[in-house]
Kinemage of the C-alpha trace (Angstrom):
@kinemage 1
@onewidth
@group {chain A} dominant
@subgroup {mainchain}
@vectorlist {calphas} color= white
{ca ala a 1} P 53.959 19.473 95.900
{ca ser a 2} L 56.471 19.476 93.068
{ca glu a 3} L 59.866 20.237 93.073
{ca thr a 4} L 61.023 23.621 92.284
{ca val a 5} L 62.902 24.959 89.176
{ca tyr a 6} L 65.109 28.002 89.719
{ca val a 7} L 65.942 30.103 86.161
{ca glu a 8} L 67.682 33.163 85.131
{ca gly a 9} L 66.697 36.408 87.139
{ca gly a 10} L 65.852 34.529 90.593
{ca thr a 11} L 62.493 33.179 89.195
{ca val a 12} L 61.350 30.051 90.843
{ca tyr a 13} L 58.353 27.923 89.640
{ca val a 14} L 56.626 25.267 91.681
{ca gly a 15} L 53.222 23.283 91.200
{ca ser a 16} L 51.276 22.155 94.096
{ca glu a 17} L 48.210 19.802 94.784
{ca asp a 18} L 45.738 22.732 95.075
{ca thr a 19} L 46.002 22.785 91.079
{ca arg a 20} L 48.033 25.776 90.652
{ca ile a 21} L 51.668 26.624 89.238
{ca tyr a 22} L 53.331 29.521 91.314
{ca ser a 23} L 55.975 31.772 90.236
{ca phe a 24} L 58.012 33.386 92.891
{ca gln a 25} L 61.026 35.904 93.314
{ca ala a 26} L 63.640 34.212 95.203
{ca ala a 27} L 62.996 36.551 97.934
{ca gly a 28} L 59.749 34.750 97.976
{ca glu a 29} L 57.331 37.344 96.721
{ca leu a 30} L 54.303 35.642 94.656
{ca met a 31} L 54.479 36.943 90.858
{ca trp a 32} L 51.835 34.965 89.422
{ca ser a 33} L 49.955 31.779 89.789
{ca phe a 34} L 47.897 29.808 86.905
{ca glu a 35} L 45.168 27.149 87.778
{ca thr a 36} L 45.274 24.036 86.052
{ca gly a 37} L 42.420 21.467 86.314
{ca gly a 38} L 44.132 18.869 88.289
{ca gln a 39} L 46.866 18.296 91.195
{ca ile a 40} L 50.125 19.482 89.855
{ca ser a 41} L 52.918 16.760 91.141
{ca ser a 42} L 55.468 17.185 88.122
{ca ser a 43} L 58.405 19.680 88.088
{ca ser a 44} L 58.358 22.531 85.338
{ca ala a 45} L 60.510 22.606 82.722
{ca val a 46} L 61.647 26.265 81.729
{ca gly a 47} L 62.705 27.324 78.273
{ca ser a 48} L 63.690 30.594 76.792
{ca asp a 49} L 60.227 31.948 76.253
{ca ala a 50} L 58.080 29.606 78.050
{ca val a 51} L 57.384 27.307 81.170
{ca tyr a 52} L 55.815 23.832 80.905
{ca ile a 53} L 54.374 21.417 83.414
{ca gly a 54} L 51.956 18.667 83.428
{ca ser a 55} L 48.742 18.249 85.564
{ca asp a 56} L 46.486 15.408 86.591
{ca asp a 57} L 43.821 16.654 84.120
{ca asn a 58} L 45.737 14.490 81.739
{ca arg a 59} L 47.170 18.142 80.091
{ca leu a 60} L 50.810 19.258 79.607
{ca tyr a 61} L 50.360 23.341 80.154
{ca cys a 62} L 52.619 25.933 78.268
{ca leu a 63} L 52.620 29.193 79.730
{ca thr a 64} L 54.559 32.702 79.161
{ca his a 65} L 57.404 33.601 81.746
{ca ser a 66} L 54.530 36.147 82.668
{ca gly a 67} L 51.731 33.733 83.520
{ca glu a 68} L 49.818 33.528 80.422
{ca phe a 69} L 48.202 30.462 78.810
{ca ser a 70} L 49.735 29.804 75.640
{ca trp a 71} L 48.488 26.016 75.127
{ca ser a 72} L 47.913 22.686 76.255
{ca tyr a 73} L 47.882 19.455 75.161
{ca glu a 74} L 45.654 16.667 76.199
{ca ser a 75} L 46.911 13.040 76.772
{ca gly a 76} L 44.858 9.915 77.722
{ca ala a 77} L 45.601 10.134 81.225
{ca asp a 78} L 47.604 12.238 84.255
{ca val a 79} L 50.775 13.875 82.926
{ca thr a 80} L 52.874 13.492 86.314
{ca ser a 81} L 56.113 13.375 84.585
{ca ser a 82} L 58.480 16.244 84.245
{ca pro a 83} L 58.794 17.415 80.667
{ca ala a 84} L 62.115 17.517 78.959
{ca leu a 85} L 63.041 20.243 76.406
{ca gly a 86} L 64.905 19.305 73.412
{ca asn a 87} L 67.270 21.596 71.284
{ca asn a 88} L 65.012 20.989 68.357
{ca trp a 89} L 62.007 23.173 69.903
{ca arg a 90} L 60.375 20.149 70.889
{ca val a 91} L 59.057 19.271 74.543
{ca tyr a 92} L 59.025 15.789 75.514
{ca val a 93} L 56.578 14.106 78.406
{ca ser a 94} L 55.006 11.073 79.277
{ca ser a 95} L 51.723 10.489 80.685
{ca lys a 96} L 50.059 7.694 82.514
{ca asp a 97} L 48.424 6.643 79.183
{ca asn a 98} L 51.481 4.516 78.775
{ca thr a 99} L 52.813 6.814 76.042
{ca leu a 100} L 55.715 9.443 75.372
{ca tyr a 101} L 54.794 12.508 73.421
{ca ala a 102} L 56.910 14.913 71.226
{ca leu a 103} L 55.204 18.031 70.938
{ca gly a 104} L 56.270 21.053 69.008
{ca ala a 105} L 56.756 24.724 70.595
{ca asp a 106} L 53.125 25.494 69.107
{ca gly a 107} L 51.836 22.057 71.207
{ca ser a 108} L 51.058 20.196 67.994
{ca leu a 109} L 51.947 16.372 68.257
{ca his a 110} L 55.149 15.593 66.150
{ca trp a 111} L 54.982 11.806 67.186
{ca ser a 112} L 53.909 9.531 70.232
{ca phe a 113} L 55.670 6.021 71.368
{ca ala a 114} L 53.430 3.733 73.353
{ca thr a 115} L 54.860 1.151 75.734
{ca ala a 116} L 53.396 -1.890 76.901
{ca tyr a 117} L 52.513 -0.661 80.732
{ca leu a 118} L 52.437 2.561 82.676
{ca thr a 119} L 54.991 5.640 81.983
{ca ala a 120} L 54.928 7.748 84.763
{ca ser a 121} L 58.608 8.698 84.661
{ca ser a 122} L 60.278 11.554 82.960
{ca pro a 123} L 62.151 11.404 79.936
{ca ala a 124} L 65.559 11.736 79.861
{ca leu a 125} L 67.040 13.540 76.809
{ca asn a 126} L 70.889 12.551 76.024
{ca tyr a 127} L 73.107 15.024 74.043
{ca asp a 128} L 72.410 13.146 70.694
{ca gly a 129} L 68.978 13.744 70.678
{ca arg a 130} L 67.992 9.923 72.185
{ca leu a 131} L 65.485 9.873 74.852
{ca tyr a 132} L 65.390 7.317 77.742
{ca ile a 133} L 62.415 6.478 79.690
{ca gly a 134} L 61.612 3.925 81.976
{ca ser a 135} L 58.244 1.840 82.072
{ca ala a 136} L 56.385 -0.207 84.420
{ca asp a 137} L 56.841 -3.171 81.795
{ca ala a 138} L 60.438 -3.408 83.097
{ca ile a 139} L 61.738 -1.971 80.096
{ca leu a 140} L 64.203 1.014 79.690
{ca tyr a 141} L 63.431 2.758 76.234
{ca cys a 142} L 65.657 4.365 74.138
{ca ile a 143} L 64.053 6.383 71.462
{ca gly a 144} L 65.348 8.370 68.601
{ca glu a 145} L 63.661 11.405 67.025
{ca thr a 146} L 61.404 9.493 64.726
{ca ala a 147} L 61.294 5.889 65.823
{ca tyr a 148} L 62.680 3.371 68.466
{ca ile a 149} L 66.550 2.922 68.443
{ca pro a 150} L 67.148 -0.654 69.031
{ca pro a 151} L 70.428 -1.331 71.242
{ca thr a 152} L 73.795 -1.836 69.166
{ca ile a 153} L 75.064 -5.486 69.797
{ca thr a 154} L 78.853 -5.451 69.443
{ca pro a 155} L 80.483 -8.852 69.311
{ca thr a 156} L 83.352 -9.395 71.813
{ca pro a 157} L 86.066 -10.789 69.955
{ca thr a 158} L 87.502 -14.009 71.096
{ca met a 159} L 91.090 -15.474 71.003
{ca ser a 160} L 91.394 -18.706 69.221
{ca pro a 161} L 93.342 -21.251 70.961
{ca thr a 162} L 96.812 -21.074 69.592
{ca ser a 163} L 99.132 -24.011 68.858
{ca thr a 164} L 102.619 -24.776 69.663
{ca pro a 165} L 104.610 -26.588 66.837
{ca ser a 166} L 105.749 -29.877 68.109
{ca gly a 167} L 109.172 -30.112 67.561
{ca thr a 168} L 112.087 -32.101 67.775
């Protein structure tokens, strides 16, 4: 099963290997469940009006807080990473198809970024909007909203040897 997410009001969301996402009250009462087409090993991301979760059926699902289906986005492979929510109404998720996806609140694709190898890790979002994602190609990628942001190289100042005047 995936990890749990607690949100305001004491609601717990958890995905399961039985292909369902479950919503419980903190006291343990089942509120609803929703069946996906594959096992769920990602954690959910909970926004102000939606719950997002990946599934091994190659899809990221968007559900309402009451468990109603809103939309899904199909990637090229299992979605085992946990989604990240940006403050720009974007949802970021990686798939085992070596790709990081940036989706709109309506499920539309804004952009994607392909790595050389498997990206099963979850994207991490920085305060300035940069995304970080690790890949099995042994690279940690830093990605801005529209394109790859190369690392900034700041030269280290060097000291020139000083000479002391020879004097008499």
